[in-house]
Wavefront OBJ file of the C-alpha trace (Angstrom):
o trace
v -50.452 53.168 -7.547
v -51.555 51.151 -10.558
v -48.426 51.992 -12.528
v -46.212 51.267 -9.525
v -47.980 47.965 -8.933
v -47.562 46.895 -12.569
v -43.848 47.716 -12.366
v -43.626 45.707 -9.151
v -45.135 42.673 -10.867
v -42.932 42.924 -13.951
v -39.657 43.481 -12.134
v -40.077 41.365 -8.981
v -42.900 38.921 -9.796
v -43.580 37.971 -6.158
v -45.038 34.580 -5.236
v -47.256 36.057 -2.542
v -48.581 39.517 -1.839
v -49.856 40.486 1.625
v -51.883 43.589 2.376
v -51.633 44.757 5.971
v -54.965 46.550 6.218
v -56.493 49.939 5.449
v -57.580 48.851 1.994
v -60.149 51.664 2.021
v -60.090 55.123 3.519
v -63.559 55.366 5.027
v -64.835 51.799 4.892
v -65.819 51.893 8.538
v -68.239 54.770 7.820
v -69.905 53.407 4.665
v -73.239 51.916 5.582
v -74.159 48.335 4.789
v -77.222 47.150 2.923
v -78.259 44.952 5.864
v -77.811 45.379 9.596
v -77.429 48.392 11.832
v -74.263 50.342 11.091
v -75.138 53.385 13.216
v -72.926 54.480 16.093
v -73.879 52.797 19.383
v -75.488 54.918 22.054
v -72.459 54.751 24.343
v -70.308 56.315 21.584
v -72.268 59.588 21.516
v -69.931 62.519 21.983
v -66.742 60.538 21.342
v -66.286 61.549 17.732
v -63.996 64.526 17.017
v -65.918 67.749 16.524
v -64.815 67.961 12.884
v -66.385 64.570 12.159
v -69.661 65.206 13.942
v -70.719 67.710 11.300
v -70.106 65.215 8.496
v -71.645 62.022 9.903
v -75.104 62.751 8.503
v -73.625 63.563 5.086
v -71.608 60.333 5.099
v -74.735 58.359 5.922
v -76.577 59.797 2.926
v -73.800 59.766 0.350
v -71.778 56.669 1.216
v -73.496 53.334 1.453
v -73.310 49.805 0.098
v -73.135 50.931 -3.523
v -70.219 53.231 -2.827
v -68.379 50.485 -0.940
v -68.846 48.130 -3.887
v -67.467 50.764 -6.241
v -64.364 51.081 -4.097
v -64.074 47.297 -3.908
v -64.193 47.084 -7.713
v -61.595 49.828 -7.944
v -59.311 47.949 -5.569
v -59.778 44.794 -7.628
v -59.047 46.541 -10.920
v -55.735 47.792 -9.573
v -54.422 44.820 -7.621
v -56.308 41.713 -8.735
v -56.612 42.679 -12.383
v -52.844 43.121 -12.826
v -51.689 40.268 -10.587
v -50.650 38.010 -13.477
v -49.427 40.772 -15.783
v -45.957 39.140 -15.791
v -47.211 35.539 -15.783
v -49.051 33.199 -13.447
v -46.199 30.743 -12.806
v -45.100 30.546 -9.175
v -41.622 29.949 -7.836
v -40.149 26.619 -6.876
v -42.041 24.615 -4.238
v -44.971 27.001 -4.257
v -48.544 25.815 -4.744
v -49.310 28.915 -6.761
v -49.194 32.673 -6.590
v -51.354 34.229 -3.879
v -52.873 37.612 -3.115
v -53.920 37.743 0.551
v -55.857 40.888 1.399
v -58.040 39.686 4.257
v -56.225 41.466 7.106
v -58.441 44.424 8.122
v -57.332 47.844 9.302
v -59.050 50.419 11.447
v -60.107 52.355 8.330
v -61.798 49.190 7.054
v -63.647 48.175 10.251
v -62.998 50.733 12.953
v -61.165 49.981 16.166
v -61.990 48.079 19.333
v -65.460 48.377 20.783
v -66.518 50.829 18.030
v -66.404 48.075 15.375
v -69.830 47.344 13.895
v -70.518 43.702 13.100
v -72.359 44.343 9.790
v -69.351 46.260 8.501
v -66.944 43.509 9.544
v -69.207 40.832 8.038
v -69.244 42.694 4.742
v -65.451 42.986 4.710
v -64.922 39.291 5.458
v -67.523 38.269 2.876
v -65.501 39.877 0.097
v -61.923 39.566 1.368
v -61.970 36.525 3.674
v -61.504 36.050 7.389
v -58.996 38.320 9.042
v -57.565 35.524 11.191
v -55.761 32.884 9.147
v -52.644 30.690 8.862
v -50.595 30.226 5.687
v -47.368 28.327 5.027
v -45.267 30.176 2.466
v -41.611 29.552 1.712
v -41.442 27.027 4.589
v -42.461 29.708 7.058
v -45.744 29.952 8.927
v -47.582 33.250 8.469
v -50.170 34.041 11.142
v -52.541 36.920 10.378
v -54.431 38.339 13.364
v -57.361 40.749 13.292
v -55.790 43.043 15.865
v -58.381 45.822 15.517
v -61.101 43.434 16.751
v -58.849 41.859 19.362
v -58.244 45.292 20.879
v -61.877 45.501 22.020
v -61.054 43.304 25.027
v -61.097 45.181 28.299
v -63.513 47.891 27.197
v -66.325 48.743 29.577
v -69.048 47.743 27.088
v -69.980 44.235 25.994
v -67.563 43.283 23.213
v -67.776 39.484 23.222
v -69.319 39.413 19.762
v -66.445 41.522 18.449
v -63.573 39.636 20.064
v -64.984 36.083 19.858
v -63.476 35.150 16.423
v -59.986 36.373 17.372
v -60.140 34.721 20.806
v -61.204 31.387 19.291
v -58.522 31.608 16.641
v -55.730 32.265 19.153
v -56.998 29.497 21.452
v -56.490 26.956 18.662
v -53.517 28.578 16.978
v -50.993 25.860 17.840
v -53.120 23.116 16.281
v -53.854 25.321 13.253
v -50.145 25.930 12.706
v -49.296 22.205 12.891
v -52.088 21.276 10.485
v -50.950 23.854 7.973
v -47.327 22.691 8.203
v -48.360 19.022 7.898
v -50.314 19.757 4.718
v -47.335 21.593 3.252
v -44.890 18.773 4.034
v -47.220 16.181 2.509
v -47.530 18.319 -0.574
v -43.757 18.678 -0.911
v -43.352 14.885 -0.503
v -45.920 14.215 -3.217
v -48.471 12.765 -0.809
v -52.195 13.393 -0.536
v -53.597 16.210 1.534
v -54.639 13.800 4.277
v -58.110 12.279 4.228
v -59.995 10.417 6.922
v -59.987 7.221 4.790
v -57.586 6.182 2.053
v -59.082 5.646 -1.384
v -57.808 2.134 -2.156
v -59.011 -1.471 -2.487
v -57.742 -4.017 0.082
v -58.315 -7.665 0.886
v -60.587 -8.016 3.889
v -58.066 -10.129 5.778
v -55.287 -7.601 5.190
v -57.270 -4.404 5.670
v -56.135 -1.971 8.358
v -59.176 -0.673 10.193
v -57.223 1.813 12.247
v -58.838 5.217 11.829
v -57.011 7.257 9.240
v -58.154 10.313 11.121
v -56.324 9.108 14.225
v -53.204 8.500 12.182
v -53.481 11.976 10.743
v -53.835 13.525 14.206
v -50.797 11.614 15.372
v -48.857 12.792 12.344
v -49.876 16.376 12.979
v -48.902 16.154 16.636
v -45.320 15.269 15.658
v -45.064 17.898 12.925
v -42.152 20.291 13.529
v -42.904 23.983 13.988
v -41.629 26.203 11.216
v -40.394 29.780 11.840
v -43.469 31.919 12.450
v -44.141 35.400 11.105
v -46.879 37.482 12.721
v -48.906 39.899 10.574
v -50.965 42.567 12.326
v -52.326 45.901 11.220
v -51.690 47.596 14.574
v -48.024 47.610 15.703
v -47.055 45.956 18.979
v -46.508 48.056 22.060
v -43.136 49.643 22.704
v -42.104 52.228 25.335
v -42.676 55.860 24.312
v -39.735 57.344 22.479
v -38.439 54.040 21.083
v -36.628 55.120 17.885
v -37.705 53.695 14.533
v -34.306 53.869 12.845
v -32.727 55.807 9.981
v -35.120 54.590 7.262
v -38.022 56.537 8.699
v -38.744 59.312 6.205
v -40.341 62.138 8.145
v -38.063 62.441 11.150
v -34.591 60.872 11.089
v -33.005 59.830 14.387
v -31.322 62.322 16.673
v -27.601 62.601 15.791
v -25.497 60.426 18.081
v -23.320 62.184 20.635
v -19.601 61.818 20.134
v -18.473 58.353 21.147
v -21.985 56.866 21.415
v -22.818 53.903 19.149
v -26.338 53.044 20.320
v -29.448 55.029 19.323
v -30.537 57.928 21.496
v -33.495 56.907 23.684
v -36.008 58.431 23.981
v -36.303 59.908 20.518
v -39.881 61.149 20.334
v -39.606 62.627 16.822
v -38.301 59.411 15.262
v -40.586 57.114 17.284
v -44.200 56.022 16.878
v -46.549 58.178 18.887
v -48.142 56.194 21.697
v -51.630 57.620 21.448
v -55.227 56.664 20.739
v -58.517 58.288 19.833
v -61.813 57.675 18.106
v -61.472 54.604 15.857
v -57.691 54.392 16.115
v -54.853 53.402 18.404
v -51.242 53.719 17.279
v -50.044 50.565 19.068
v -51.649 47.594 20.804
v -51.783 47.504 24.564
v -48.709 46.157 26.322
v -50.460 43.089 27.752
v -52.230 42.358 24.481
v -48.871 42.434 22.692
v -47.222 40.068 25.191
v -50.188 37.688 25.117
v -50.225 37.638 21.331
v -46.554 36.641 21.100
v -46.921 33.956 23.793
v -50.034 32.344 22.333
v -48.706 32.137 18.780
v -45.259 30.915 19.784
v -41.984 30.697 17.865
v -42.521 34.183 16.421
v -39.358 35.181 14.577
v -40.564 38.361 12.945
v -43.515 40.780 13.073
v -44.823 42.932 10.229
v -47.390 45.651 10.895
v -49.029 48.569 9.106
v -51.162 51.540 10.180
v -48.444 54.195 10.609
v -47.802 54.899 6.864
v -44.048 55.337 7.446
v -41.274 52.818 7.998
v -40.336 51.787 11.525
v -37.931 49.063 12.656
v -37.615 48.055 16.315
v -36.466 45.157 18.490
v -38.837 44.376 21.338
v -37.915 43.513 24.919
v -37.562 40.124 26.611
v -41.269 39.888 27.437
v -41.945 39.871 23.710
v -39.077 37.441 23.113
v -36.850 40.127 21.572
v -38.743 39.778 18.334
v -37.987 42.168 15.502
v -40.870 44.207 14.111
v -41.039 46.233 10.913
v -43.894 48.640 10.312
v -44.313 48.588 6.550
v -44.407 51.851 4.646
v -47.564 52.890 2.818
v -47.682 52.328 -0.930
v -49.757 55.472 -1.443
v -48.083 58.904 -1.554
v -51.392 60.408 -0.390
v -50.709 59.073 3.115
v -48.297 61.812 4.128
v -45.053 60.310 2.803
v -43.041 61.778 -0.060
v -41.632 58.408 -1.098
v -44.150 55.569 -0.776
v -42.883 52.016 -0.724
v -43.363 48.371 0.121
v -41.344 45.655 1.809
v -39.705 42.783 -0.065
v -39.361 39.643 2.030
v -37.081 36.843 0.785
v -37.376 33.424 2.454
v -34.990 30.466 2.356
v -35.627 27.489 4.618
v -35.065 24.130 2.863
v -36.587 21.102 4.680
v -36.030 17.356 4.645
v -38.803 14.803 4.174
v -39.754 15.067 7.858
v -40.019 18.845 7.783
v -36.755 19.514 9.635
v -34.517 22.347 8.415
v -31.465 21.326 6.421
v -29.563 24.399 7.574
v -29.209 24.966 11.301
v -28.115 28.440 12.357
v -27.896 30.280 15.621
v -29.743 33.332 14.317
v -33.492 32.622 14.401
v -33.982 35.134 11.574
v -31.312 33.726 9.278
v -33.947 32.178 6.986
v -35.400 35.561 5.977
v -34.186 38.871 4.613
v -36.095 42.107 4.181
v -35.523 45.042 1.883
v -37.344 48.368 1.831
v -38.334 49.185 -1.757
v -39.064 52.849 -2.369
v -41.320 54.130 -5.115
v -40.737 57.465 -6.890
v -41.260 60.735 -5.065
v -44.667 61.411 -6.593
v -45.041 64.851 -5.038
v -41.603 65.767 -6.355
v -42.627 64.566 -9.814
v -45.736 66.759 -9.702
v -43.632 69.732 -8.595
v -41.271 69.176 -11.520
v -44.289 68.968 -13.817
v -45.448 72.334 -12.496
v -42.017 73.924 -12.991
v -41.841 72.565 -16.544
v -45.326 73.880 -17.310
v -44.317 77.326 -16.005
v -41.126 77.369 -18.078
v -42.985 76.227 -21.192
v -45.728 78.849 -20.911
v -43.215 81.590 -20.109
v -41.129 80.635 -23.144
v -44.155 80.728 -25.449
v -45.246 84.135 -24.105
v -41.741 85.603 -24.477
v -41.551 84.293 -28.039
v -44.927 85.850 -28.808
v -43.669 89.208 -27.464
v -40.464 89.040 -29.533
v -42.203 87.910 -32.705
v -42.994 91.410 -34.095
v -39.547 92.764 -33.194
v -37.502 89.852 -34.603
v -39.821 89.137 -37.540
v -40.372 85.550 -36.330
v -42.749 83.273 -38.155
v -46.063 83.246 -36.240
v -47.604 79.993 -35.027
v -51.093 81.415 -35.172
v -53.112 82.230 -38.267
v -53.608 86.001 -38.132
v -56.942 87.619 -38.915
v -55.207 90.966 -39.584
v -54.721 91.381 -43.380
v -51.484 93.242 -42.699
v -50.014 90.926 -40.020
v -48.066 88.842 -42.529
v -45.870 91.769 -43.540
v -42.249 91.491 -42.438
v -41.772 95.253 -42.202
v -42.193 97.059 -38.925
v -44.498 99.592 -40.589
v -46.719 96.770 -41.778
v -48.718 97.155 -38.570
v -50.056 100.357 -40.157
v -51.905 100.097 -43.477
v -50.380 102.183 -46.257
v -51.833 103.455 -49.518
v -49.705 100.929 -51.350
v -51.203 98.033 -49.394
v -54.842 98.688 -50.093
v -54.775 100.833 -53.212
v -54.059 97.707 -55.233
v -57.526 96.501 -54.283
v -59.251 99.723 -55.418
v -61.113 99.740 -58.710
v -58.920 101.021 -61.501
v -55.593 99.928 -60.025
v -53.399 97.838 -62.276
v -49.832 97.342 -61.169
v -47.865 97.796 -58.008
v -45.716 100.476 -59.580
v -48.790 102.488 -60.489
v -50.093 102.112 -56.977
v -46.805 103.324 -55.558
v -46.819 106.420 -57.721
v -50.415 107.103 -56.913
v -49.615 106.752 -53.232
v -47.037 109.504 -53.396
v -49.312 111.701 -55.444
v -52.198 111.167 -53.064
v -50.114 112.105 -50.009
v -49.017 115.284 -51.777
v -52.557 116.072 -52.830
v -53.800 115.591 -49.332
v -51.263 118.047 -47.934
v -52.055 120.630 -50.559
v -55.757 120.255 -50.035
v -55.366 121.045 -46.350
v -53.160 124.054 -47.050
v -55.341 125.340 -49.910
v -52.506 125.045 -52.456
v -52.888 124.343 -56.152
v -53.020 120.846 -57.492
v -49.945 119.341 -59.093
v -48.549 116.097 -60.453
v -51.681 115.213 -62.299
v -54.139 116.118 -59.581
v -56.793 118.628 -60.554
v -59.957 120.077 -59.202
v -63.296 119.023 -60.408
v -66.313 120.724 -58.953
v -64.182 122.610 -56.387
v -62.817 119.448 -54.746
v -59.298 118.007 -54.921
v -58.874 114.877 -57.032
v -56.672 111.820 -56.445
v -54.816 109.873 -59.079
v -57.927 107.850 -59.857
v -60.028 110.891 -60.569
v -61.913 110.530 -57.339
v -62.566 113.408 -54.896
v -60.915 113.934 -51.516
v -62.868 115.270 -48.526
v -62.001 118.506 -46.752
v -60.372 116.681 -43.867
v -58.032 114.977 -46.256
v -59.654 111.552 -46.013
v -60.610 109.603 -49.070
v -64.182 109.585 -50.242
v -63.898 106.988 -52.944
v -66.946 105.582 -54.533
v -66.843 101.806 -54.643
v -64.423 101.331 -51.672
v -65.282 98.603 -49.210
v -66.385 99.528 -45.693
v -63.131 98.124 -44.294
v -61.057 100.323 -46.617
v -63.131 103.371 -45.762
v -62.596 102.819 -42.041
v -58.846 102.454 -42.539
v -58.715 105.633 -44.600
v -60.668 107.563 -41.967
v -58.499 106.290 -39.097
v -55.148 106.881 -40.691
v -55.707 110.338 -42.207
v -56.697 113.582 -40.618
v -55.409 116.166 -38.201
v -54.218 113.645 -35.583
v -53.059 110.962 -38.001
v -49.642 110.452 -36.387
v -51.136 109.997 -32.923
v -53.754 107.585 -34.214
v -51.102 105.616 -36.027
v -49.188 105.142 -32.781
v -52.338 104.152 -30.853
v -53.539 101.716 -33.479
v -50.085 100.281 -33.920
v -49.762 99.622 -30.182
v -53.212 98.071 -30.052
v -52.461 95.810 -33.003
v -49.190 94.608 -31.494
v -50.872 93.695 -28.219
v -53.608 91.844 -30.043
v -51.108 89.919 -32.127
v -49.007 89.034 -29.083
v -52.073 87.841 -27.180
v -53.337 85.781 -30.116
v -49.910 84.251 -30.725
v -49.384 83.391 -27.032
v -52.861 81.919 -26.581
v -52.773 79.729 -29.679
v -49.212 78.559 -28.956
v -50.132 77.552 -25.409
v -53.328 75.841 -26.545
v -51.634 73.822 -29.288
v -48.867 72.739 -26.935
v -51.375 71.841 -24.204
v -53.547 69.465 -26.206
v -50.511 67.618 -27.594
v -49.085 67.183 -24.077
v -52.452 66.015 -22.693
v -52.884 63.422 -25.452
v -49.383 62.026 -24.931
v -49.838 61.974 -21.142
v -53.134 60.080 -21.398
v -51.502 57.604 -23.764
v -48.681 56.963 -21.300
v -51.140 56.586 -18.408
v -53.207 54.076 -20.370
v -50.446 51.869 -21.716
v -47.725 52.241 -19.098
l 1 2 3 4 5 6 7 8 9 10 11 12 13 14 15 16 17 18 19 20 21 22 23 24 25 26 27 28 29 30 31 32 33 34 35 36 37 38 39 40 41 42 43 44 45 46 47 48 49 50 51 52 53 54 55 56 57 58 59 60 61 62 63 64 65 66 67 68 69 70 71 72 73 74 75 76 77 78 79 80 81 82 83 84 85 86 87 88 89 90 91 92 93 94 95 96 97 98 99 100 101 102 103 104 105 106 107 108 109 110 111 112 113 114 115 116 117 118 119 120 121 122 123 124 125 126 127 128 129 130 131 132 133 134 135 136 137 138 139 140 141 142 143 144 145 146 147 148 149 150 151 152 153 154 155 156 157 158 159 160 161 162 163 164 165 166 167 168 169 170 171 172 173 174 175 176 177 178 179 180 181 182 183 184 185 186 187 188 189 190 191 192 193 194 195 196 197 198 199 200 201 202 203 204 205 206 207 208 209 210 211 212 213 214 215 216 217 218 219 220 221 222 223 224 225 226 227 228 229 230 231 232 233 234 235 236 237 238 239 240 241 242 243 244 245 246 247 248 249 250 251 252 253 254 255 256 257 258 259 260 261 262 263 264 265 266 267 268 269 270 271 272 273 274 275 276 277 278 279 280 281 282 283 284 285 286 287 288 289 290 291 292 293 294 295 296 297 298 299 300 301 302 303 304 305 306 307 308 309 310 311 312 313 314 315 316 317 318 319 320 321 322 323 324 325 326 327 328 329 330 331 332 333 334 335 336 337 338 339 340 341 342 343 344 345 346 347 348 349 350 351 352 353 354 355 356 357 358 359 360 361 362 363 364 365 366 367 368 369 370 371 372 373 374 375 376 377 378 379 380 381 382 383 384 385 386 387 388 389 390 391 392 393 394 395 396 397 398 399 400 401 402 403 404 405 406 407 408 409 410 411 412 413 414 415 416 417 418 419 420 421 422 423 424 425 426 427 428 429 430 431 432 433 434 435 436 437 438 439 440 441 442 443 444 445 446 447 448 449 450 451 452 453 454 455 456 457 458 459 460 461 462 463 464 465 466 467 468 469 470 471 472 473 474 475 476 477 478 479 480 481 482 483 484 485 486 487 488 489 490 491 492 493 494 495 496 497 498 499 500 501 502 503 504 505 506 507 508 509 510 511 512 513 514 515 516 517 518 519 520 521 522 523 524 525 526 527 528 529 530 531 532 533 534 535 536 537 538 539 540 541 542 543 544 545 546 547 548 549 550 551 552
């Protein structure tokens, strides 16, 4: 998410960024430092059975400190990289804004189950969920729909719904005030104070209340196109299709000759359902009331569902278009996360009237779904590449002794460096050069042949030849040292390693032992080569990957 967000800033550099709720996963369960955040008595038994077993654990492990850690993590990702491409805003903008005050059901809960201490904590750090902003000559109205949905429940919810009710009761005046401030700003005028800061002659002074003038000015302020932001989508009949951009379930194929979407289309539609601490859509009457109270709503943007959904509502909701914005996190059940780019164009004159008059109420805005990479697909490709890499290294290690390939690993076998196939087995030539009395390789080679002949004759009881004699009734090798009855060397001054080799490679079952030892040595070399190749490749890849994660 951090890398995607940095790319978003560098490539698009938006003037304003809105979050549509669910900033945390379990914020509604993380206890506060002050106030009672336990479940109310009436909620006993309403939690799903899977959650009941974990509530006590959540209460012990997740509290105020954990919430603050998650808040800092959120800030490091989104606030810390907000100006990575510069802090300059676009034309006619007061400045660049990050607005993350709209809560979701994972931040507060839903309806009557919302706990006031948890909501107070959220608003203390992120701001009030209900607010009005004028951006791009459009009025954005954010509504805390999860709290508003508590109306109509059988328990007392006045404390939960009071802020949203008060906000909607004064929404028209709040919209006009916000638009009036924006127009004054664009005209280079002051923000509007109760008394002008100027010096006047007493006879010429105007004692008319500046506040009254300001109220009169606000009353005649035109209404800009309004955009509603809510975490919970508005109500729509069950089976209302979400369109072809929905990732999980595309629409039902149209029958031959039909041009309109198939209705109902339950797979492609939002599920109309609710449960503990969630509700997929607002109630029908709540949705109608929300549109009517705000007024002049041209577009609705919502969250909650994680996937994209685009619908046109009915006449009761003024045929408004709503887009449920896709989740930016691939962990939310979507292969391709994304976000929505909203472009606004509504030039105004000095009085706040639009310079372009069109019949389409949505002509001043355009939306575009921006998809992020398929993160799960990337991880799958990583896994395939890791498998191919390891397989290749193992196959190379297995072919190394056959094809005389240069080993990657440093062998501990003194004979592993030999390029001959028989080098897996020590020969007299290999270690006789290290025996006392040996001088040149040619001498060692001759001695090797003589020693093999002497060994055979000793076993058969034949007479010595080629310079080998008997001293004290025992056969002698080319160095004048005795051979044992079994044909193994008993050389005074040989190292323990050389003695063990001589004992293993000579004797009655020498050929069989050679095959066994050779097979064992090959396996050991293959294992050592494969392990060290994989390890060296792994740490290089990990270092490069961490570098890319840190600086990209």
